[in-house]
Each structure stands twice: as structure tokens, then as C-alpha cells.
C-alpha positions in Angstrom: 14.6 21.9 -35.4 17.1 23.4 -37.8 15.5 25.4 -40.7 17.4 25.7 -43.9 17.4 29.3 -45.1 17.5 29.8 -48.9 20.1 32.0 -50.5 19.3 35.6 -51.2 17.6 35.7 -54.6 17.9 38.6 -57.0 15.5 39.5 -59.7 16.8 38.1 -63.1 17.8 40.6 -65.7 15.6 40.8 -68.9 17.0 38.5 -71.6 16.4 41.2 -74.3 19.7 43.0 -73.3 21.7 40.2 -75.0 19.2 38.6 -77.3 18.6 41.8 -79.4 22.3 42.5 -80.1 22.9 38.9 -81.0 19.9 39.0 -83.5 21.2 42.2 -85.0 24.7 40.6 -85.3 23.4 37.5 -87.0 21.2 39.6 -89.4 24.1 41.7 -90.4 26.2 38.6 -91.1 23.5 37.1 -93.2 22.9 40.4 -95.1 26.6 40.8 -95.8 26.8 37.2 -97.0 23.8 37.8 -99.3 25.4 40.9 -100.8 28.7 39.1 -101.3 26.9 36.1 -103.0 24.9 38.4 -105.2 27.7 40.7 -106.3 28.8 40.2 -109.9 32.2 40.2 -111.7 34.0 37.8 -109.5 36.8 35.6 -110.9 36.9 31.9 -110.1 39.7 32.4 -107.5 37.9 35.3 -105.8 34.6 33.3 -105.8 36.4 30.3 -104.2 38.1 32.5 -101.6 34.9 34.3 -100.8 33.1 31.0 -100.5 35.6 29.7 -97.9 35.2 33.0 -95.9 31.5 32.7 -96.0 31.6 29.1 -94.8 33.9 30.1 -92.0 31.6 33.0 -91.0 28.6 30.6 -91.1 30.4 28.2 -88.9 31.2 31.0 -86.4 27.5 32.1 -86.5 26.5 28.5 -85.8 28.9 28.4 -82.9 27.4 31.7 -81.6 23.9 30.2 -81.8 25.0 27.1 -80.0 26.5 29.2 -77.2 23.3 31.2 -77.0 21.3 27.9 -76.7 23.6 26.7 -74.0 23.2 29.9 -72.0 19.5 29.7 -72.3 19.5 26.1 -71.0 21.8 27.0 -68.1 19.6 30.0 -67.2 16.5 27.7 -67.2 18.3 25.1 -65.1 19.5 27.7 -62.6 16.0 29.1 -62.1 14.6 25.6 -61.7 17.1 24.9 -58.9 16.3 28.2 -57.1 12.6 27.4 -57.4 13.1 23.9 -55.9 15.2 25.3 -53.1 12.6 27.9 -52.2 9.9 25.3 -52.4 11.8 23.0 -50.0 12.5 25.9 -47.6 8.8 26.9 -47.6 7.8 23.3 -46.9 10.3 23.0 -44.0 9.2 26.4 -42.6 5.5 25.4 -42.8 6.3 22.1 -41.1 8.2 23.9 -38.3 5.3 26.4 -37.9 2.8 23.5 -37.8 4.9 21.7 -35.2 5.2 24.9 -33.1 1.4 25.4 -33.3 0.9 21.8 -32.2 3.3 22.3 -29.3 1.6 25.5 -28.3 -1.8 23.9 -28.5 -0.6 21.0 -26.3 1.0 23.4 -23.8 -2.2 25.4 -23.6 -4.3 22.3 -23.1 -1.9 21.1 -20.3 -2.0 24.5 -18.6 -5.8 24.5 -18.7 -5.9 21.0 -17.3 -3.4 21.9 -14.5 -5.4 25.1 -13.7 -8.7 23.2 -13.5 -7.1 20.5 -11.2 -5.5 23.2 -9.0 -8.7 25.1 -8.7 -10.7 22.0 -7.7 -8.1 20.9 -5.2 -7.9 24.4 -3.7 -11.7 24.4 -3.4 -11.6 21.0 -1.6 -9.3 22.5 1.0 -12.1 24.8 2.0 -14.6 22.0 2.5 -16.1 21.4 5.9 -15.5 17.7 5.8 -12.0 16.5 6.8 -12.0 13.7 4.2 -12.6 16.1 1.4 -9.8 18.3 2.6 -7.5 15.3 2.7 -8.4 14.5 -0.9 -7.6 18.1 -1.9 -4.1 17.8 -0.3 -3.4 14.5 -2.1 -4.6 16.1 -5.4 -2.2 19.0 -4.9 0.7 16.7 -4.1 0.2 14.7 -7.2 -0.2 17.9 -9.3 3.1 19.2 -7.9 4.9 16.0 -8.5 3.9 15.9 -12.2 4.4 19.6 -12.8 7.7 20.9 -11.3 6.9 24.5 -12.4 3.9 24.6 -10.1 5.6 23.1 -7.0 6.4 26.4 -5.2 2.9 27.6 -5.7 1.4 24.4 -4.2 3.9 24.5 -1.3 2.7 28.1 -0.7 -0.9 26.8 -0.6 -0.1 24.1 1.9 1.8 26.6 4.1 -1.1 29.0 3.9 -3.4 26.2 5.1 -1.1 25.4 8.0 -1.0 29.1 8.9 -4.8 29.2 9.5 -5.8 29.4 13.2 -6.1 26.1 14.9 -6.3 24.8 18.5 -5.1 21.2 18.9 -7.5 18.9 20.7 -7.0 18.2 24.4 -5.2 15.0 25.1 -7.5 12.2 26.3 -7.2 11.6 30.1 -5.1 8.6 31.2 -7.2 5.5 31.9 -8.0 5.0 35.6 -9.8 1.6 36.2 -10.5 2.5 39.8 -12.2 5.8 38.9 -14.2 4.1 36.1 -15.4 1.4 38.5 -16.6 3.9 41.0 -18.4 5.9 38.3 -20.1 2.7 37.1 -21.2 1.8 40.7 -22.7 5.2 41.3 -24.6 5.1 38.0 -26.0 1.6 38.8 -27.0 2.8 42.3 -28.9 5.8 40.9 -30.7 3.5 38.4 -31.7 1.0 41.2 -33.0 3.8 43.5 -35.0 5.3 40.6 -36.5 1.9 39.7 -37.7 1.4 43.4 -39.2 4.9 43.7 -40.6 5.0 40.2 -38.7 8.1 39.2 -37.4 8.7 35.7 -33.8 9.5 35.4 -32.7 12.2 32.9 -31.0 11.0 29.8 -27.3 10.5 29.9 -25.5 13.5 28.4 -24.1 12.8 25.0 -20.3 12.6 24.7 -19.0 16.0 23.9 -17.7 16.4 20.4 -14.7 18.4 19.6 -15.9 21.7 18.3 -15.2 22.2 14.6 -14.1 18.6 14.3 -10.6 19.3 15.7 -9.7 15.6 15.5 -10.4 15.5 11.8 -8.6 18.8 11.2 -5.6 17.3 13.2 -5.4 14.5 10.6 -5.5 17.0 7.8 -2.7 19.1 9.2 -0.6 16.1 9.9 -1.0 15.0 6.3 0.0 18.5 5.1 3.1 18.3 7.2 3.9 14.8 6.0 3.7 16.0 2.4 6.2 18.8 3.1 8.5 16.4 5.0 8.4 13.8 2.2 9.2 16.1 -0.7 11.8 18.3 1.1 13.8 15.2 2.3 17.3 15.0 0.7 19.8 12.8 2.5 22.6 13.4 -0.1 25.9 14.6 1.5 26.4 18.3 0.9 29.6 17.7 -1.1 27.9 15.1 -3.4 24.7 16.9 -4.3 26.2 18.1 -7.6 27.3 14.5 -8.4 24.4 12.3 -7.5 20.9 13.0 -8.7 18.2 13.7 -6.1 15.4 11.3 -5.4 12.3 11.7 -7.7 10.2 12.7 -4.8 12.5 15.6 -3.8 11.3 19.1 -4.7 14.4 21.3 -5.0 14.6 25.0 -4.3 11.4 25.2 -2.2 10.7 28.0 0.4 8.5 27.8 3.4 6.5 30.5 5.0 4.9 29.1 8.2 4.7 32.4 10.1 2.4 32.0 13.1 1.5 28.4 12.2 0.4 25.8 14.7 2.5 22.7 14.0 2.2 19.3 15.7 5.1 16.9 15.8 6.7 18.8 12.9 9.6 17.0 11.1 12.0 18.3 8.6 14.7 15.6 9.2 17.3 15.9 6.4 15.1 18.6 4.9 16.6 20.9 2.3 15.0 24.3 1.8 15.9 27.7 0.4 14.1 29.9 2.8 12.2 28.9 6.0 10.2 31.4 8.0 8.7 30.1 11.3 8.4 33.5 13.1 5.8 33.2 16.0 5.1 29.6 15.1 4.0 27.2 17.8 5.4 23.7 17.9 3.4 21.1 19.8 5.2 17.8 20.2 8.8 17.2 19.2 10.1 19.5 16.5 12.8 17.7 14.4 15.2 19.6 12.2 18.1 17.1 12.5 20.5 17.4 9.5 18.3 20.0 7.9 19.9 22.4 5.4 18.8 26.0 5.2 20.3 27.7 2.1 19.2 31.2 3.0 17.1 32.4 5.9 16.1 30.2 8.8 13.8 32.4 10.9 12.3 31.2 14.2 11.9 34.6 15.9 9.4 34.5 18.8 8.6 30.8 18.0 7.5 28.6 20.9 8.7 25.0 21.2 6.4 23.2 23.8 8.5 20.0 23.6 12.0 19.0 22.6 13.5 21.0 19.7 16.1 19.0 17.7 18.6 20.8 15.4 21.5 18.4 15.6 23.9 18.6 12.7 21.7 21.2 11.0 23.4 23.6 8.5 22.5 27.2 8.4 24.2 28.8 5.4 22.8 32.3 6.0 20.9 33.9 8.9 19.7 31.6 11.7 17.3 33.8 13.7 16.0 32.5 17.0 15.6 35.9 18.8 13.0 35.8 21.6 12.2 32.1 20.9 11.0 30.0 23.8 12.2 26.4 24.3 10.1 24.9 27.0 11.9 21.5 26.8 15.4 20.6 25.8 17.0 22.4 22.8 19.6 20.5 20.9 22.0 22.2 18.4 24.8 19.6 18.8 27.2 19.7 15.8 25.2 22.3 14.1 27.0 24.6 11.7 26.2 28.3 11.5 27.9 29.8 8.3 26.0 33.1 8.8 24.7 35.1 11.7 23.3 33.1 14.6 20.9 35.2 16.7 19.5 33.9 20.0 18.9 37.4 21.6 16.4 37.2 24.5 15.8 33.5 23.8 14.6 31.5 26.7 15.9 28.0 27.3 13.7 26.4 30.1 15.5 23.1 30.0 19.0 22.0 29.0 20.4 23.8 25.9 23.1 21.8 24.1 25.4 23.4 21.5 28.1 20.7 21.8 30.6 20.8 18.9 28.6 23.5 17.2 30.5 25.7 14.7 29.9 29.4 14.6 31.6 30.9 11.6 30.0 34.3 12.2 29.5 36.1 15.4 26.8 34.4 17.5 24.6 36.6 19.6 23.2 35.3 22.9 22.5 38.8 24.3 20.0 38.7 27.2 19.3 35.0 26.6 18.1 33.0 29.6 19.4 29.5 30.4 17.3 28.1 33.3 19.2 24.9 33.3 22.6 23.7 32.0 24.0 25.3 28.8 26.5 23.0 27.0 29.0 24.5 24.6 31.6 21.8 24.9 34.0 21.6 22.0 32.2 24.4 20.2 34.1 26.5 17.7 33.9 30.3 17.7 35.5 31.7 14.5 34.7 35.3 15.2 33.2 37.4 18.0 31.0 35.7 20.6 28.5 37.8 22.4 26.8 36.7 25.7 26.1 40.3 26.9 23.5 40.2 29.6 22.9 36.4 29.3 21.6 34.7 32.4 22.7 31.3 33.5 20.7 29.8 36.4 22.9 26.7 36.4 26.3 25.8 35.0 27.5 27.1 31.6 29.9 24.6 30.1 32.6 25.4 27.6 34.8 22.4 28.0 37.2 22.2 25.0 35.6 25.1 23.2 38.0 26.7 20.6 38.2 30.4 19.8 39.9 31.2 16.5 40.4 34.9 17.0 41.2 35.6 20.7 41.8 39.3 20.0 38.1 39.9 18.9 35.7 41.7 21.1 34.2 38.7 22.9 31.7 38.9 25.8 31.7 35.6 27.7 29.4 34.5 30.5 30.4 35.3 34.1 32.9 32.9 35.5 34.8 32.3 32.3 37.8 34.0 30.7 39.7 33.5 27.5 43.3 32.3 27.5 45.5 32.5 24.4 47.2 29.2 23.5 50.7 28.9 22.1 49.2 28.2 18.7 47.6 31.6 18.7 44.0 30.4 19.2 42.0 30.7 22.4 40.4 28.5 25.0 38.0 29.2 27.8 38.9 28.5 31.4 37.0 29.0 34.6 38.0 32.0 36.6 39.2 31.5 40.1 36.6 31.3 42.8 36.6 31.4 46.6 36.2 27.6 46.6 39.5 26.9 44.8 41.7 27.7 41.8 40.6 28.0 38.3 39.9 24.9 36.4 40.2 24.1 32.7 37.0 24.1 30.9 
């Protein structure tokens, strides 16, 4: 709201500085005229001349009086205008202050309400009933959706909840009709023999309940993961994010800290985050990070993936840190783009590792990594140095069609492969000659 600022007002000068001299002047003129009129011995001509002069002087005095009256009126009008301007300014200023006070009061009331809701929802997360914890999660989700300024704080709370120690429930045994039938026959035989002999059988043991309601806690954790997945989902192409608005449910600029968390079927498909820290996290079930975008850090140091890990078409703008990570099933990084450092030092790939058509714009490090099955780097692009120092390949390492932008860099390739410079000045990997035959193109 624009506030009109009044002009700088100065204190008006006293009117006596010009009223007194004018009064003296008029008095002198009147006194002089009286002396002239009362003087004796005038001739007729002199009296007529003096009478004309007196009339002229009186007219001039009347003009001076009129000018003085006009100046007084102008002075009065000027002061009235200044007073009106100041009054209007003060009215606008007071209205602006009242509006600001009302806005501050409304903001304070909103903040108190948000704080109360946040506190109650956080308390619900500590309840011993899974249903109450679920209600707390949904309350936090709604609070974050309606208050963008509190989203990161609420994401931090959800991440902290997922970082709490947790052991997933054991999977239920597969149904076996034959085994169940045998158990039922044995139980019936025991009851029959007891009835014949008059013995009383002990009560059947109650079904064992999961300690700590792990099944209920599993549902709470899956809900927490679903909230993160829903609000970090952004399927806009990278080159169009500045053109098209994001979906209302997308929370932009969020960071995740899930260090040491136990995650079940974690999904961040098309997720867009600033920082993501999963150091020492444990992934049960399939971990999906397909087409995810990591603006800064993506840390998975010492993380354990019990099932398939999918990072196809993921984009890592800064550090991608998978040092000492363990992939117990397949690891897919096909068409992933690493704009920054990609660290896979001492990582263990138990099953197939696929980096097909991946792009490494900064030196990737696979020092002392272990590939227990096939490692696919077909059509991958290495812009700078590639390091495979001490890497172990128990089966074939495949680099078919891989491109090396700077052949002169200090590369360290797996055993059995060497770099050949192409006529275009780039490099390609070919197999070295072996006892079984000549070298073959990758």
C-alpha cells in the first residue's frame, strides 16, 4: 500500500513583521493628509490641487489595504490546504498501521494454530497404537500441503520416524495343503485318544503375535514412504521445469536424511530432491529410483539393497556416493547421467550390474569394487578419467560400444580390456588378445 508523504512544513513567520510597518505607513499618510487639510492660507487653485493629490493618496492607500486583505486570505487558504494534506496523510498512515496490525495478528494466529497442529501430530507419532500414528502422519501431510514454509520441517520429522530402529516382520510361510492336512490328522488323533482314556489335553497355544505390533508398524512406515513418494514426484522434463508449473502436490526443494533407515519397497520414481542421504540404509524389497533427479548430494555409502535396485535414467547433478554399498540382487543404472563424481569404491554387486548407456561426465571410481556376475557398460560414455583400480570381475565385463572422450587421460580399465584411439580422436575399448584367439571389438 502506497502511503502519501506530506511536504516538509515550515513554521509560518509572525504576521507582525509586515502588519506593523503597513499600519505605521497608513497612519503617517492619514496624519499628513489631516495636516494638509487643516493648514490655512491656501488659494483656490492650491486647495484643488491638494485635494486631487489627497484623493490619489487615499486611492493608493485603499489599494494597499486591498492587497493586504488578499495576502491574508491567501495565507489563510494556504494553511488550510496544508492542514487538510496533513490530516489526509495521518488518516492514510493510521489506516496502513491498522492494516499491518491486523495482518500481524492474523499471521500470529495462523502460526499458533500451525504450531498446535504440528505439536499434536508429532505427539501422535509417539503413540503405541498404529492407527493413531497413521492419523499423525496424515495430519502432518495436510499441514505441510497447506503451509509451504513448514514442509521441510515436516519432511525432517517423517525421515526421523523412518530412521528409528525397526525389524520387518518375517514373511508368512508358503501354504502347504499336504502339511496342513497331516497336522490336522495328528491333532484329531490326539483328541480321540484323550477322549478314550479320559485324559485332558493342554490348551492349544495361542497364535504368536508379532512383538511390538510389527505388522501395524509396517503399515505406518509404508504410509510415511508413500507420503514422501507422492510429494517428491515431478515428471516434468528437466528442460521444461522453468516453463511449466509443477503439480500442486509437489514439494519443491526438499532434502532427505534417511541415514541408517530401514526401508521397505522404497520408491522415489521420478522423484526430485535437493539432497538425499541414505548412508547405511537397508532396503528390503525393490528400491526404485528410476528417473529420479538429485540436485546436490546422493549418498548411499554402506547402504544394503536386499532386492533389485533400480536407478535407470536417474540424474545425479553432484556427488553420487555408493562407496561400500552392497547390492544383493541386480543393480540397474542404465542411461543414468552422472554430472558429478560417481563413487562405487569397494561396492559389492552380487548379481548383474548394468550401466548400459550411462554417462559419466566426471571421473567414475570403481576401485576395489566386486562384480560377482556380469557387469554391463555397453555404450557407456566416459568423459574424463575412468578408474577400475583393483576391481574384481568374477564373470565377463562388457564394454561394447563404450566411448571414451579423452583417451589420453589416466584411465585404469579392467583386466582384458585396452583403449584404442579412433580417427576422430576419441577412444573405444577392445578386448586384448588371449590364448584362445585374436582380440575382438567390444
